[in-house]
LODONU-66580 format. One line per field, with one value per residue: x, y negated, z negated of N, C-alpha, C in turn; residue in three letters. Coordinates in nm, 4 decimals, always signed. Each point is the difference from the previous one (the first is absolute). Layout:
BEGIN
nx c(X | ...)
ny c(Y | ...)
nz c(Z | ...)
cax c(X | ...)
cay c(Y | ...)
caz c(Z | ...)
cx c(X | ...)
cy c(Y | ...)
cz c(Z | ...)
aa c(ALA | ...)
***
This chain:
BEGIN
nx c(-9.2709 | -0.0261 | -0.0793 | -0.0548 | -0.0350 | -0.0539 | -0.0903 | +0.0393 | +0.0191 | -0.1243 | -0.0946 | +0.0176 | -0.0172 | -0.1399 | -0.0470 | -0.0074 | -0.0568 | -0.0217 | +0.0639 | -0.1178 | -0.0226 | +0.0197 | -0.1267 | +0.0010 | -0.0645 | +0.0328 | -0.0863 | -0.0658 | +0.0078 | -0.0968 | -0.0334 | +0.1463 | +0.0930 | -0.0804 | -0.0010 | -0.1102 | +0.0831 | +0.0562 | -0.0914 | -0.0351 | +0.0056 | -0.0302 | -0.0099 | -0.0074 | -0.0413 | -0.0381 | +0.0397 | -0.0323 | -0.0713 | -0.0034 | -0.0830 | -0.0133 | -0.0143 | +0.1417 | +0.0127 | -0.0811 | +0.0853 | -0.0509 | +0.0591 | -0.0651 | +0.1031 | -0.0736 | -0.0603 | +0.0428 | -0.0334 | -0.0650 | +0.0913 | -0.0831 | +0.0478 | -0.0469 | +0.1278 | +0.0406 | -0.0777 | +0.0031 | +0.1582 | +0.0398 | -0.1229 | +0.1358 | -0.0813 | -0.0111 | -0.0274 | +0.0239 | -0.0761 | -0.0499 | +0.0996 | -0.0531 | -0.0733 | +0.0228 | -0.0950 | +0.0190 | -0.0978 | +0.0900 | -0.0961 | -0.0787 | +0.0504 | +0.0856 | -0.0897 | +0.0028 | +0.0667 | +0.1075 | +0.0624 | +0.0384 | +0.0595 | +0.0579 | +0.0215 | +0.1450 | -0.0087 | -0.1212 | -0.1282 | +0.0623 | -0.1335 | +0.0204 | -0.1446 | -0.0454 | -0.1078 | -0.0151 | -0.0744 | +0.1315 | -0.1144 | +0.0520 | -0.0791 | -0.0435 | +0.1022 | +0.0149 | +0.0460 | +0.0816 | -0.0708 | +0.0206 | -0.0265 | +0.0721 | -0.0985 | +0.0237 | +0.1045 | -0.0626 | +0.1022 | +0.0004 | -0.0500 | +0.0909 | +0.0248 | -0.0099 | -0.1033 | +0.0262 | -0.0023 | -0.1341 | -0.1262 | +0.0010 | +0.0219 | -0.0616 | -0.0593 | -0.0180 | -0.0499 | -0.1085 | -0.0223 | +0.0119 | -0.1115 | -0.0659 | -0.0539 | +0.1027 | -0.0949 | +0.0729 | +0.0102 | -0.1362 | +0.1198 | -0.0473 | +0.1251 | -0.0637 | -0.0020 | -0.0764 | +0.0577 | -0.0230 | +0.1018 | -0.0202 | -0.0392 | +0.1046 | +0.1128 | -0.0370 | -0.0387 | +0.1368 | +0.0508 | -0.0417 | -0.0411 | +0.0860 | +0.0817 | -0.0674 | -0.0307 | -0.0569 | -0.1180 | -0.0115 | +0.0929 | -0.0932 | -0.0438 | +0.0138 | +0.0195 | -0.1227 | -0.0310 | +0.0867 | -0.0620 | -0.1260)
ny c(+12.3779 | +0.0935 | -0.1094 | -0.0106 | +0.1207 | +0.0506 | -0.1334 | +0.1069 | +0.1297 | -0.1104 | -0.1011 | +0.0951 | +0.0640 | -0.1061 | +0.0211 | +0.1417 | -0.0338 | -0.1368 | +0.1352 | +0.0020 | -0.0583 | +0.0404 | +0.0759 | +0.0551 | -0.0063 | +0.1156 | -0.0527 | +0.0076 | -0.1078 | +0.0419 | +0.0777 | -0.0006 | -0.0228 | -0.0053 | -0.1409 | +0.0432 | -0.1325 | +0.1282 | -0.0432 | +0.1142 | +0.0841 | +0.0672 | -0.0458 | -0.0947 | +0.0307 | +0.0851 | -0.1146 | -0.0519 | +0.0867 | +0.0318 | -0.1530 | +0.0421 | -0.1304 | +0.0495 | -0.1342 | +0.0418 | -0.0381 | -0.0112 | +0.0091 | -0.1125 | -0.0737 | -0.0118 | +0.0909 | +0.0071 | +0.0947 | +0.0003 | +0.1819 | +0.0477 | +0.0059 | +0.1382 | -0.0662 | -0.1137 | +0.1401 | +0.0128 | -0.0414 | +0.0605 | +0.0937 | -0.0876 | -0.0881 | +0.1055 | +0.0416 | -0.0090 | -0.0905 | +0.0779 | -0.0098 | -0.0375 | -0.0194 | -0.1204 | -0.0507 | -0.1564 | +0.0399 | -0.0556 | -0.1044 | +0.1476 | +0.0291 | +0.0848 | -0.0120 | -0.0151 | -0.1560 | +0.0926 | -0.1125 | +0.0374 | -0.0972 | -0.0625 | -0.1118 | -0.0271 | -0.1569 | +0.1638 | +0.0905 | +0.1258 | +0.0320 | +0.1547 | -0.0221 | +0.0910 | +0.0643 | -0.0214 | -0.1007 | +0.0277 | +0.1024 | +0.0994 | -0.0996 | -0.0951 | -0.0462 | -0.0622 | -0.0696 | -0.1047 | -0.0852 | -0.0832 | -0.0821 | +0.0837 | +0.0427 | +0.0681 | +0.0435 | +0.0695 | +0.1131 | +0.0765 | +0.1095 | +0.0347 | +0.0608 | +0.1235 | -0.1173 | -0.0776 | +0.1195 | +0.0943 | -0.0415 | +0.0259 | +0.1106 | +0.0201 | -0.0615 | +0.0532 | +0.1251 | -0.0530 | -0.0511 | +0.1271 | +0.0924 | -0.1054 | -0.0555 | +0.0551 | +0.0370 | -0.0667 | +0.1062 | +0.0725 | -0.1146 | -0.0936 | -0.0667 | +0.1544 | +0.0832 | +0.0892 | +0.1247 | -0.0696 | +0.0533 | -0.0635 | -0.0634 | +0.0340 | +0.0298 | -0.0815 | -0.0747 | +0.0636 | +0.0653 | -0.1239 | -0.0434 | +0.0803 | +0.0222 | -0.1391 | -0.0203 | -0.0564 | -0.0235 | +0.1576 | +0.0168 | -0.0773 | +0.0699 | +0.1071 | -0.0136 | -0.0821 | +0.1116 | +0.0370 | -0.0291 | -0.0016)
nz c(-9.6160 | +0.1285 | +0.0032 | -0.1610 | +0.0458 | +0.1227 | -0.0801 | -0.0714 | +0.0994 | +0.0720 | -0.0926 | -0.0562 | +0.1197 | +0.0702 | -0.1046 | +0.0273 | +0.0640 | -0.0222 | -0.0869 | -0.0041 | -0.0852 | -0.1495 | -0.0503 | +0.0720 | -0.1062 | -0.0412 | -0.1217 | +0.0647 | -0.0454 | +0.1190 | -0.0324 | -0.0859 | +0.1222 | +0.0801 | -0.0330 | -0.1358 | +0.0148 | +0.0507 | +0.1009 | +0.0517 | +0.0300 | +0.0591 | +0.0110 | -0.1290 | -0.1327 | +0.1906 | -0.0006 | -0.1192 | +0.0280 | +0.0965 | -0.0119 | -0.1527 | +0.0403 | -0.0381 | +0.0138 | +0.1074 | +0.0102 | +0.0372 | +0.0754 | +0.0141 | -0.0519 | -0.0432 | -0.0823 | -0.1379 | +0.0511 | -0.0482 | +0.0192 | -0.0394 | -0.1566 | -0.0292 | -0.0815 | +0.1123 | +0.0392 | -0.1119 | -0.0310 | +0.1168 | -0.0918 | -0.0966 | +0.0185 | +0.0056 | -0.0890 | -0.0971 | -0.0789 | -0.0439 | +0.0433 | -0.0894 | +0.0457 | +0.1121 | -0.0463 | +0.0056 | +0.0767 | +0.0810 | -0.0201 | +0.0649 | -0.0976 | +0.0391 | -0.0197 | +0.1565 | +0.0450 | +0.0252 | -0.0895 | +0.0757 | +0.0985 | -0.0454 | +0.0078 | -0.0261 | +0.0186 | +0.0778 | -0.0288 | +0.0459 | -0.0900 | +0.0325 | +0.0465 | -0.0625 | +0.0557 | -0.1338 | +0.0663 | +0.0758 | +0.1047 | -0.0557 | -0.0525 | +0.0958 | +0.0385 | -0.0864 | +0.0059 | -0.0778 | +0.0241 | -0.0624 | +0.0577 | +0.0735 | +0.0346 | -0.0710 | +0.0527 | +0.0899 | -0.0024 | -0.0764 | +0.0745 | -0.0432 | -0.1261 | +0.0625 | +0.1107 | -0.1248 | -0.0164 | +0.0363 | +0.0349 | -0.1097 | -0.0178 | +0.1075 | -0.0306 | -0.1370 | +0.0465 | +0.0713 | -0.1708 | -0.0797 | +0.1588 | +0.0372 | -0.1256 | -0.1108 | -0.0569 | -0.0296 | +0.1077 | -0.0828 | -0.0278 | +0.0351 | +0.0439 | +0.0656 | -0.1120 | -0.0336 | -0.0001 | +0.1474 | +0.0128 | -0.0614 | +0.0348 | +0.0755 | -0.0903 | -0.1046 | +0.0770 | +0.0227 | -0.1014 | -0.0404 | +0.0969 | +0.1057 | -0.1306 | -0.0070 | +0.1027 | +0.0696 | -0.0367 | -0.0544 | +0.1330 | +0.0326 | -0.0744 | +0.0419 | +0.1144 | +0.0245 | -0.0857 | +0.0783 | +0.0925 | -0.0600)
cax c(+0.1149 | +0.1535 | -0.0096 | +0.0706 | +0.1551 | +0.0617 | +0.0621 | +0.0704 | +0.1377 | +0.0271 | +0.0505 | +0.1202 | +0.0750 | +0.1209 | +0.0273 | +0.1319 | +0.1034 | -0.0015 | -0.0585 | -0.0933 | -0.0610 | -0.1452 | +0.0304 | -0.1567 | +0.0500 | -0.1484 | -0.0638 | -0.1613 | -0.0510 | -0.1269 | -0.0768 | +0.0143 | +0.0622 | -0.0651 | -0.0696 | -0.0971 | -0.1676 | -0.0035 | -0.1136 | +0.1339 | -0.0044 | +0.0893 | +0.1483 | +0.0796 | +0.0449 | +0.0753 | +0.0660 | +0.0608 | +0.0668 | +0.1181 | +0.0922 | +0.0036 | +0.0480 | +0.0952 | +0.0851 | -0.0070 | +0.0429 | +0.0210 | +0.0452 | -0.0339 | +0.0452 | -0.1133 | -0.0105 | +0.0413 | -0.1057 | +0.0253 | -0.1450 | -0.0789 | +0.0389 | -0.1120 | -0.0076 | -0.0518 | -0.1030 | -0.0843 | +0.0816 | -0.0374 | -0.0847 | -0.0472 | +0.0587 | -0.0902 | -0.1388 | -0.0121 | +0.0725 | +0.0399 | +0.1512 | +0.0389 | -0.0839 | +0.0197 | -0.1115 | -0.0690 | +0.0468 | +0.0019 | -0.0888 | +0.0144 | +0.0961 | -0.0247 | +0.0323 | +0.0522 | +0.1140 | +0.1665 | +0.0723 | +0.0991 | +0.1055 | +0.0520 | +0.1245 | -0.0014 | -0.0812 | -0.1717 | -0.0859 | -0.0189 | -0.0223 | -0.0696 | -0.0999 | -0.0381 | -0.0924 | -0.0066 | -0.1265 | -0.0030 | +0.1108 | +0.1866 | +0.0699 | +0.0560 | +0.1136 | -0.0176 | +0.0661 | -0.0195 | +0.1013 | -0.0440 | -0.1830 | -0.0645 | -0.0526 | +0.0479 | -0.0588 | +0.0592 | +0.1359 | -0.0100 | -0.0978 | +0.0575 | +0.1198 | +0.0888 | +0.0284 | +0.0241 | +0.1824 | +0.1394 | +0.0531 | +0.1165 | +0.1015 | +0.0122 | +0.0059 | +0.1994 | +0.1224 | +0.0118 | +0.0428 | +0.1454 | +0.0841 | -0.0042 | +0.0361 | +0.0370 | -0.0963 | -0.0045 | -0.0065 | -0.1155 | -0.1037 | +0.1249 | -0.0788 | -0.0921 | -0.0936 | +0.0020 | +0.0834 | -0.0476 | +0.0610 | -0.0612 | -0.1511 | -0.0323 | +0.0315 | -0.0673 | -0.1244 | +0.0091 | +0.0099 | -0.1086 | -0.0886 | -0.0710 | -0.0399 | -0.0736 | -0.1343 | +0.0584 | -0.0356 | +0.0709 | +0.1755 | +0.0126 | -0.0463 | +0.1374 | +0.0856 | -0.0422 | +0.0192 | +0.1470 | +0.0730 | -0.0672)
cay c(-0.1247 | +0.0095 | -0.0965 | -0.0313 | +0.0562 | -0.0683 | -0.1182 | -0.0231 | +0.0456 | -0.0905 | -0.0736 | +0.0413 | +0.0152 | -0.1533 | -0.0570 | +0.0639 | +0.0343 | -0.1298 | -0.0673 | -0.0737 | +0.0015 | +0.0895 | +0.1366 | +0.1093 | +0.1070 | +0.1012 | -0.0243 | +0.0484 | -0.0792 | -0.1345 | +0.0748 | -0.0525 | -0.2115 | -0.0164 | -0.1237 | +0.0078 | -0.0946 | +0.0218 | +0.1271 | +0.1104 | +0.0584 | +0.1373 | -0.0719 | -0.0791 | +0.1182 | +0.0622 | -0.1067 | +0.0260 | +0.1139 | +0.0147 | -0.0885 | -0.1796 | -0.0556 | -0.0779 | -0.1065 | +0.0140 | -0.1613 | -0.0166 | -0.1571 | +0.0047 | -0.1492 | -0.1547 | +0.0247 | +0.1185 | +0.0536 | +0.1020 | +0.1193 | -0.0052 | +0.1496 | +0.0334 | -0.1044 | -0.1258 | -0.0378 | -0.1222 | -0.1001 | -0.0608 | -0.0987 | -0.0865 | -0.1091 | +0.0526 | +0.0992 | -0.0825 | -0.1612 | +0.0296 | +0.0156 | +0.0959 | +0.1704 | +0.0818 | +0.0870 | -0.0746 | +0.0088 | -0.1282 | -0.0626 | +0.0374 | +0.1201 | +0.1315 | +0.1430 | +0.1611 | -0.0350 | -0.0169 | -0.0476 | +0.1116 | -0.0823 | -0.1909 | -0.1027 | -0.0128 | -0.0455 | -0.0154 | -0.1206 | +0.0632 | +0.1464 | +0.0749 | +0.0779 | +0.1154 | -0.0092 | +0.1967 | +0.0652 | -0.0180 | +0.1800 | +0.0436 | -0.1232 | -0.1010 | -0.1170 | -0.1655 | -0.1227 | -0.1258 | -0.1588 | -0.1468 | +0.0387 | +0.0665 | +0.0885 | +0.1888 | +0.0505 | +0.1444 | +0.0024 | +0.1545 | +0.0859 | +0.1062 | +0.0462 | +0.0310 | -0.0456 | -0.0920 | +0.0530 | -0.0227 | -0.1743 | -0.0874 | +0.0867 | -0.0541 | -0.1458 | +0.0318 | +0.0227 | -0.1310 | -0.1448 | +0.0476 | +0.0801 | +0.0107 | -0.1646 | -0.0271 | -0.0056 | -0.1774 | -0.0705 | -0.0277 | -0.0840 | -0.1059 | -0.1630 | -0.0794 | +0.0708 | +0.1248 | +0.1002 | +0.0190 | +0.1461 | +0.0759 | +0.0022 | +0.0773 | +0.1331 | +0.0561 | +0.0227 | +0.1224 | +0.0401 | -0.0409 | -0.0178 | +0.1700 | +0.0636 | -0.0158 | -0.0495 | -0.1355 | -0.0796 | +0.0269 | -0.0265 | -0.1239 | -0.0417 | +0.0623 | -0.1563 | -0.0919 | +0.0162 | +0.0490 | -0.1348 | -0.1497)
caz c(-0.0072 | +0.0981 | +0.0675 | -0.0275 | -0.0797 | +0.0752 | +0.0047 | -0.1506 | +0.0549 | +0.1016 | -0.1312 | -0.0682 | +0.0783 | +0.0475 | -0.1178 | +0.0048 | +0.1341 | -0.0143 | -0.2010 | -0.0838 | -0.1276 | -0.0247 | +0.0468 | -0.0070 | -0.1099 | +0.0169 | -0.1084 | -0.0301 | -0.0986 | +0.0259 | -0.0795 | -0.0845 | +0.0078 | +0.0880 | -0.0378 | +0.0311 | +0.1149 | +0.1901 | +0.0723 | +0.0520 | +0.1849 | +0.0507 | +0.0895 | -0.0735 | -0.0492 | +0.0722 | +0.0700 | -0.1221 | -0.0628 | +0.0914 | +0.0598 | -0.0169 | -0.0401 | -0.0906 | +0.0113 | +0.1554 | +0.1278 | +0.1189 | +0.0546 | +0.0960 | +0.1340 | -0.0818 | -0.1544 | -0.0079 | -0.0514 | -0.1527 | -0.0468 | -0.1373 | -0.0408 | -0.0869 | -0.1085 | +0.0569 | +0.0723 | -0.1235 | +0.0263 | +0.1420 | +0.0493 | -0.0313 | +0.1209 | +0.1219 | +0.0043 | -0.1603 | -0.0874 | -0.1355 | -0.0500 | -0.1491 | +0.0452 | +0.1439 | +0.0094 | +0.0675 | +0.1677 | +0.1119 | +0.0884 | +0.1454 | +0.0091 | +0.0352 | -0.1178 | +0.0435 | +0.0179 | -0.0994 | +0.0732 | +0.0132 | +0.0326 | +0.0208 | +0.0568 | -0.0961 | -0.1041 | -0.0430 | +0.1109 | +0.1717 | -0.0751 | +0.0513 | -0.0946 | +0.0087 | -0.0360 | -0.0576 | +0.0132 | +0.1852 | +0.0178 | +0.0878 | -0.0823 | +0.0868 | -0.0407 | +0.0320 | -0.0272 | -0.0435 | -0.0710 | -0.0875 | -0.0341 | +0.1186 | -0.0131 | +0.0313 | +0.1879 | +0.0715 | +0.0543 | +0.0418 | -0.0109 | -0.0853 | -0.0203 | +0.0522 | +0.0543 | -0.0442 | -0.1248 | +0.1978 | +0.0372 | -0.1485 | +0.0659 | +0.1476 | +0.0353 | -0.0749 | +0.1347 | +0.1009 | -0.0299 | -0.0779 | +0.0467 | +0.1462 | +0.0115 | -0.1014 | -0.0795 | -0.0535 | +0.1087 | +0.0862 | +0.0120 | +0.0099 | +0.0340 | +0.1115 | -0.0727 | +0.0352 | +0.1219 | +0.0908 | -0.0008 | -0.1308 | +0.0548 | +0.1715 | -0.0055 | -0.1373 | +0.1055 | +0.1067 | -0.0778 | -0.1133 | +0.0701 | +0.0603 | -0.1129 | -0.0496 | +0.0796 | +0.1077 | -0.0676 | -0.1031 | -0.0036 | -0.0325 | -0.2001 | -0.0357 | +0.0696 | -0.0921 | -0.1125 | +0.0298 | +0.1078 | +0.0175)
cx c(+0.1130 | +0.0248 | +0.1256 | +0.1693 | +0.0903 | +0.0460 | +0.0558 | +0.1359 | +0.0996 | +0.1074 | +0.0887 | +0.1255 | +0.1010 | +0.0348 | +0.1580 | +0.0992 | +0.0636 | +0.0205 | -0.0193 | -0.0416 | -0.0552 | +0.0328 | -0.2153 | -0.0161 | -0.1641 | +0.0307 | -0.1336 | -0.0433 | -0.0963 | -0.1063 | +0.0172 | -0.0139 | -0.0910 | -0.0901 | -0.1610 | -0.1002 | +0.0730 | -0.0056 | +0.1631 | -0.0394 | +0.0674 | +0.1358 | +0.0448 | +0.0297 | +0.1094 | +0.1382 | +0.0431 | +0.0823 | +0.0955 | +0.1264 | +0.0235 | +0.1271 | +0.1121 | +0.0363 | -0.0005 | -0.0251 | +0.0080 | +0.0254 | -0.1091 | +0.0595 | -0.0391 | +0.0124 | -0.0139 | -0.1789 | +0.0383 | -0.1533 | -0.0375 | +0.0286 | -0.1273 | +0.0084 | -0.0234 | -0.1425 | -0.1275 | -0.0143 | -0.0313 | -0.1322 | -0.0827 | +0.0127 | -0.0978 | -0.1171 | +0.0125 | +0.0258 | +0.0271 | +0.1288 | -0.0372 | -0.1363 | +0.0426 | -0.1411 | -0.1661 | +0.0248 | -0.0393 | -0.1026 | -0.0415 | +0.0747 | -0.0249 | +0.0214 | +0.0917 | +0.1072 | +0.1059 | +0.0805 | +0.1741 | +0.0969 | +0.0112 | +0.1122 | +0.0721 | +0.0106 | -0.1102 | -0.0263 | -0.0559 | +0.0065 | -0.0752 | -0.0098 | -0.0631 | -0.1169 | -0.1147 | -0.1611 | -0.0365 | +0.0645 | +0.1265 | +0.0912 | +0.0211 | +0.0637 | -0.0687 | +0.0689 | -0.0523 | +0.1332 | -0.0591 | -0.1529 | -0.0861 | -0.0833 | +0.0617 | -0.0514 | +0.0996 | +0.1224 | -0.0529 | -0.1414 | +0.0426 | +0.0977 | +0.1027 | +0.0632 | +0.0733 | +0.1426 | +0.1170 | +0.0149 | +0.1030 | +0.1184 | +0.0684 | +0.0559 | +0.1693 | +0.0689 | +0.0448 | +0.0890 | +0.1744 | +0.1226 | +0.0217 | +0.0111 | +0.0754 | -0.0579 | -0.0285 | +0.0010 | -0.1006 | -0.0630 | +0.1647 | -0.0806 | -0.1025 | -0.1325 | +0.0432 | +0.0480 | -0.1167 | +0.0143 | -0.0188 | -0.1773 | -0.0668 | +0.0181 | -0.0964 | -0.1735 | -0.0128 | -0.0225 | -0.0995 | -0.1481 | -0.1102 | -0.0847 | -0.0571 | -0.0882 | +0.0537 | -0.0602 | +0.0839 | +0.1221 | -0.0205 | -0.0009 | +0.1238 | +0.1526 | -0.0107 | +0.0738 | +0.1351 | +0.0599 | -0.0705 | +0.0302)
cy c(+0.0162 | -0.1256 | -0.1105 | +0.0723 | -0.0733 | -0.1229 | -0.0440 | +0.0415 | -0.0654 | -0.0903 | +0.0366 | -0.0001 | -0.1491 | -0.0256 | +0.0214 | -0.0315 | -0.1511 | -0.0271 | -0.1032 | -0.0219 | +0.0874 | +0.1429 | +0.0714 | +0.1317 | +0.0750 | +0.0267 | +0.0739 | -0.0661 | -0.0786 | +0.0546 | -0.0900 | -0.1122 | -0.0937 | -0.1176 | +0.0581 | -0.1009 | -0.0595 | +0.1213 | +0.0630 | +0.0388 | +0.1472 | -0.0401 | -0.0858 | +0.1455 | +0.0778 | -0.0724 | +0.0004 | +0.1088 | +0.0485 | -0.0601 | -0.1282 | -0.1013 | -0.0767 | -0.0897 | -0.0215 | -0.1411 | +0.0065 | -0.1619 | +0.0025 | -0.0787 | -0.0833 | +0.0311 | +0.1233 | +0.0745 | +0.1311 | +0.0544 | -0.0724 | +0.1368 | +0.0024 | -0.0358 | -0.1087 | -0.0395 | -0.0614 | -0.1237 | -0.0532 | -0.0729 | -0.1193 | -0.1212 | +0.0348 | +0.1057 | -0.1135 | -0.0740 | +0.0133 | +0.0432 | +0.0451 | +0.1214 | +0.1179 | +0.0441 | -0.0791 | -0.0214 | -0.1074 | +0.0107 | +0.0276 | +0.1265 | +0.1298 | +0.1393 | +0.1100 | -0.0455 | +0.0076 | -0.0153 | +0.1223 | -0.0484 | -0.1079 | -0.0752 | +0.0195 | -0.0832 | -0.0564 | -0.1353 | +0.0451 | +0.1174 | +0.0746 | +0.1289 | +0.1381 | +0.0019 | +0.1212 | +0.0268 | +0.0376 | +0.0842 | -0.0779 | -0.1382 | -0.0654 | -0.1121 | -0.1333 | -0.1090 | -0.1422 | -0.0809 | -0.0748 | +0.0173 | +0.0513 | +0.1156 | +0.1392 | +0.0169 | +0.1411 | -0.0352 | +0.1950 | +0.0611 | +0.0717 | -0.0799 | +0.0152 | -0.0052 | -0.1459 | +0.0499 | +0.0073 | -0.1253 | -0.0672 | +0.0904 | -0.0929 | -0.1590 | +0.0147 | +0.0293 | -0.0947 | -0.1026 | +0.0392 | +0.0135 | -0.0637 | -0.1880 | -0.0318 | -0.1092 | -0.1609 | -0.0559 | -0.0241 | -0.1161 | -0.1221 | -0.1493 | -0.0621 | +0.1038 | +0.1491 | +0.0288 | +0.0485 | +0.1487 | +0.1070 | -0.0401 | +0.0970 | +0.1204 | +0.0301 | +0.0271 | +0.1061 | +0.0963 | +0.0549 | -0.0251 | +0.1202 | +0.0417 | -0.0908 | -0.0548 | -0.1835 | -0.0671 | -0.0168 | -0.0287 | -0.2042 | -0.0416 | +0.0402 | -0.0969 | -0.0907 | -0.0290 | +0.0046 | -0.1655 | -0.1072 | -0.1008)
cz c(+0.0919 | +0.0578 | -0.0721 | -0.0781 | +0.1594 | +0.0911 | -0.1267 | +0.0306 | +0.0496 | -0.0708 | -0.0761 | +0.1031 | -0.0089 | -0.1442 | -0.0768 | +0.1201 | -0.0246 | -0.1297 | +0.0020 | -0.1597 | -0.0094 | +0.0373 | -0.0083 | -0.0771 | +0.0326 | -0.1540 | -0.0101 | -0.1090 | -0.0321 | -0.0678 | -0.1445 | -0.0471 | +0.0803 | -0.0852 | +0.0059 | +0.0355 | +0.0949 | +0.0789 | +0.0078 | +0.1785 | -0.0191 | +0.0913 | -0.0813 | -0.0606 | +0.0135 | -0.0035 | -0.1438 | -0.0718 | +0.0948 | +0.0201 | -0.0596 | +0.0105 | -0.0744 | +0.0488 | +0.1084 | +0.0577 | +0.1806 | +0.0783 | +0.1911 | +0.1071 | -0.0735 | -0.1210 | -0.0345 | -0.0898 | -0.1222 | -0.0375 | -0.1499 | -0.0271 | -0.1188 | -0.1206 | +0.0125 | +0.0529 | -0.0465 | +0.0276 | +0.1322 | +0.0153 | -0.0438 | +0.0723 | +0.1281 | -0.0266 | -0.1865 | +0.0427 | -0.1474 | -0.0788 | -0.1287 | +0.0092 | +0.0855 | +0.0564 | +0.0462 | +0.1358 | +0.0442 | +0.0493 | +0.1067 | -0.0002 | +0.0215 | -0.1086 | +0.0787 | +0.0243 | -0.0929 | +0.1095 | +0.0204 | +0.0005 | -0.0037 | +0.0621 | -0.1276 | -0.0603 | -0.0380 | +0.1280 | +0.0988 | -0.0021 | +0.1466 | -0.0868 | +0.0575 | +0.0088 | +0.0218 | -0.0016 | +0.1373 | +0.0108 | +0.0531 | -0.0997 | +0.0677 | -0.0830 | +0.0716 | -0.0309 | -0.0060 | -0.0365 | +0.0003 | -0.0318 | +0.1469 | -0.0348 | +0.0248 | +0.1511 | -0.0261 | +0.0064 | +0.0623 | -0.0443 | -0.1149 | -0.1016 | +0.0168 | +0.1461 | +0.0250 | -0.0609 | +0.1877 | +0.0323 | -0.0829 | +0.0834 | +0.1105 | -0.0389 | -0.0947 | +0.1029 | +0.1092 | -0.0698 | -0.0407 | +0.1055 | +0.1303 | -0.0264 | -0.1087 | -0.0684 | +0.0548 | +0.2017 | +0.1017 | +0.0011 | +0.0786 | -0.0590 | +0.1064 | -0.0468 | +0.0227 | +0.1406 | +0.0611 | -0.0028 | -0.1478 | -0.0286 | +0.0647 | -0.0797 | -0.1136 | +0.0977 | +0.0564 | -0.1035 | -0.1103 | +0.0435 | -0.0124 | -0.1435 | -0.0947 | +0.0879 | +0.0053 | -0.1616 | -0.1513 | -0.0037 | +0.0297 | -0.0867 | -0.0475 | +0.0231 | -0.1153 | -0.1251 | -0.0501 | +0.0251 | +0.0330 | -0.0017)
aa c(MET | ASN | ASP | ILE | ASP | ASP | ALA | MET | LEU | GLU | LEU | ILE | ARG | VAL | HIS | ASN | LYS | TYR | SER | LEU | PRO | GLY | SER | PHE | ARG | ARG | ARG | SER | GLN | VAL | ASP | ALA | ARG | TRP | PRO | SER | ASN | LEU | ASN | ARG | SER | VAL | GLN | LEU | ASP | TYR | PHE | PHE | ASN | ASN | TYR | GLU | PRO | VAL | ASP | VAL | LYS | LEU | GLU | SER | GLY | PHE | THR | PRO | ILE | LYS | PHE | VAL | ASN | LEU | ASP | SER | LEU | GLU | LYS | ALA | GLN | ILE | GLY | TYR | LYS | TRP | THR | ASN | ILE | ASP | THR | ASN | THR | LYS | LEU | ASN | GLU | GLY | GLY | ASP | HIS | ALA | SER | VAL | VAL | VAL | LEU | ASP | ASP | SER | GLY | GLY | GLY | LYS | PRO | LEU | VAL | ALA | LYS | THR | ASN | ILE | GLU | ASN | THR | PRO | VAL | PHE | ALA | SER | TYR | GLY | VAL | VAL | ALA | PRO | PHE | ARG | ILE | SER | ASP | SER | LEU | ALA | ASP | PHE | LEU | ASN | ALA | LEU | ALA | LYS | LEU | ILE | GLU | ILE | VAL | TYR | GLY | GLU | PHE | ASN | ILE | PHE | ASP | VAL | SER | ASP | ASP | ASP | GLY | LEU | SER | SER | LEU | PHE | VAL | ALA | ARG | VAL | GLU | ALA | ASP | ILE | SER | PRO | LEU | LEU | GLY | ASN | LYS | ASN | PHE | ARG | GLY | PHE | PHE | ASP | TYR | PHE | TYR | GLY)
***
C-alpha cells in the first residue's frame, strides 16, 4: 500500500499547508464499522484504516467536495446506489454492488465512486444522470491527482481565480493538464477535468 501512503503524505501536506477543514486519522476501525451491505476492497480498507477522513472538505475553485467518513458511508450511497431511504437496501435499477461513494460535492449529486471489484480500486465520477466514467486507474492515483489539484488551486490560483468572466483561465487549464495528465493518462485526465470543471 506504499502508493496510497505516498499519495496521502502529499494530500495531508497540502491539506495542512492551506489549513483546510477536517483531518485524516488513523483509527483502524474498518472491520468494526464498515457497513455490512457495502462491498470493500483492500485499498479502501487500507485508506479508511490509516487515513479515515473526518470532516474533510476541499475546494476545487468551482465546487467544494467532501470526503465520506466511515460513519457516513452508508448514508452517502442514498440517491446513487439506493433508492429506498428507509432501509438503504433497494439497489437502484442498473445499480452496481461494487461501487462505493467515497467523495461527493457538498450538496450531493456529483459522487466520486470507488470500484471495489477492479484491481487497485479505480475511481469513477458522475453527475446528474451521466453514467459513471473512469477518472483514475487506482485509488492511489486519484488521491495523488487530487493533492496536485489542491496545490495548484490553493497555491497558485487563490482558489477562485481558476476562472473569470470569460471562463476557465487558460493558464490554470495548462497548469493542471501539465501536472495531472501524466499521472492519470490522457483519457482519465479528461474525465477528471470534466468532473471538476466541465
